[in-house]
N, C-alpha and C positions, 0 to 999 in steps of 0.2 A: 181206725188203726193206721191208715196210710200216713197220717200226720204225726205219728208217734215215733220219734227217732232217738231221743236222749233219755237218760235216766230221769231227768226232771219232767219230761213229758209223761213218762209212765207214772212217776211219783204222784202226779195230780189225781190218779185213780186209785191209789192205795191208802190204807190206813197203817199206822205204825204202833205196835204194842210197846210198852215200856222196855221190853227185852231187846227191842230193835227189829224184831220180826216185822216184815212188811206183808200186808195181806191185800190181795186183790180178790174181791168177792163178787159173785154174780148177784144181780138184783133179785131179791126174793119176792117182791110184790107182784102179784099176778097181773096187775094192770101194766107194768113196765117190763117184766121179764119176758124173755123169749127162749126157745129151746137152744141150748148151747151144744152144737154138734161136733162131730169129729174134725171137720175142716176148721171150725172156729177154734177148737182146742189147739190144733197144730199151729195155727197162726199166732195165737197168744203165747204159746211156749217158745216159738221161734223168736218172737219179740222180746220176751222176758229173759231168755237165756243169753241174749246179747248184753244184758245189763246186770244180771244176777248170776253168781257162780253156782248157786243151788236153787232149784225150783221144786217146791213141794206141792203136791196136788192131793186134796182130800176129795175122794170120789164118793164118800158116803157109802151107802149100801147099794148103789146103783150099778151093779155089774151089767145090766142090760141097757143102760141109757146110751144114747147115740154117740157120746164122746168117748166111750170106753175103749174102742179100738185104738184111737189116737193116744189115749192115756197109757195103755199097755204097750203099744209100739214104742213110745218115747221114754218109757220108764226104765231107769237103770236099776232101781231097787224098789221092791214091794214090801210094804208093812201091812200085815193082816191082823186085825184086832179081834180077839176072842174074849169072852167073859167066862168065869168059872161057873157056868150054868149049863144045863143040857141044851137049851135053845142057843145060847151064845157059842158054845163049842160046835154045835151042829151047823150053825150059820157060817162060821169060819171054815168048817170042813167042806161045806157046799162050795164056798169060794175056791178052795183048792181043787175040788172036783171039776168045777167049771173051767178053771185055768187049764187043767190037764186036757179036758175035752175040746178046748178051742185053740190048741197049739201053743200054749204058754207054759209047757212043762218046765222049761229051763228057768223061767221067771219064778215059778212056784218053788222049785228046788232051791233057788238062791234067796227066797223071801225070808223075812223075819216075822215071827208071830209074837204079838204082844198079848199076854193074858192080863187083862186089866180088871182090877177089883172095883166093881161099880156099886157095891152095897157094903154097909158097915157090918151087917149081920151075915153069918155064914149059913143060916138056915136055908134049906131048899137049894143049896149050891152043891156042885160036885167038888171033889177034892182037886185043888189046884195042881197037885203033883200028877194026878191022872191026866189032866188037860195038857200040862207041859210035856209029859211023856208021849202022849198021842201026837202032838204037833212036832216034836223033835224028829219023828219019822217022816214028816212031810216037807220040812223046810230046813234051812241051814242053821237057824238059831231061834231060841225062844227066850223072851224076856218077860218077867212077871212084874207088874206094877201094883203095889198094894192100894187098897181103898184110901182115899184122901178126902177129907171134908171140903177142902178148897176146890178140888176138881169136881166134886159132886154138885157144887153150886152152878156149874156151867158158866158160859161167858168167857171173858178174857182171863187168861192164866197168868199168874204172877209166881214165878218159881220161888221167890222168897217166902211166899205164904204156904208153900207145900211143906209137908213133913219131910224131915231129912231122908227117911227111907224112900219116899216117893221121888224126891229129887235125885237121889242116887240111882234109882231104877231108870229114870230118864237119861241120866248121864251114861249109864250102861247101854241103853238103847242107841244113843247117839254114837257111841264108840263101835257098837256092833254094825250099825249101818255104814259108818265111815270105813270100816275094814274093806268094804267092797268098792270104794271109790276108784281104785285103780283097775278094777275088773272092767 
């Protein structure tokens, strides 16, 4: 990292989606990857924020991994994903409980919850309205994203291949997140 100063230096380590989104990914191979800790995360964000006006971090489900303190300290906006299932809603609820128990009540209060439809069938799912109602009590906004075959495939996302309702939900999410940019 000491030799990375310009956008083009950093760009050598990113991939670019057709949408223009640039992604810097950690090596996933066990032979080459190493633990990415709090100090590493802070250094990378400092470097990236000098070249990019917005930096998004996908922490996955790892609330307890070593970089999480840096992620939460440096985050302006949290987006917590839930699914309309008992397990999915419970998992997101545990995330909010953990945030509150570890001094991040304000971040939780200003978070956005995304209720994401991950299955085409509604069998064995709980009512989306119930999940939305529950999380409206815990954060500042809730956005629902319907199931979409294109997203279910995984991999690179092409907004043009999403159904119109799904694309509209993501535009709504972007607008809700952007409302907090000045905060």
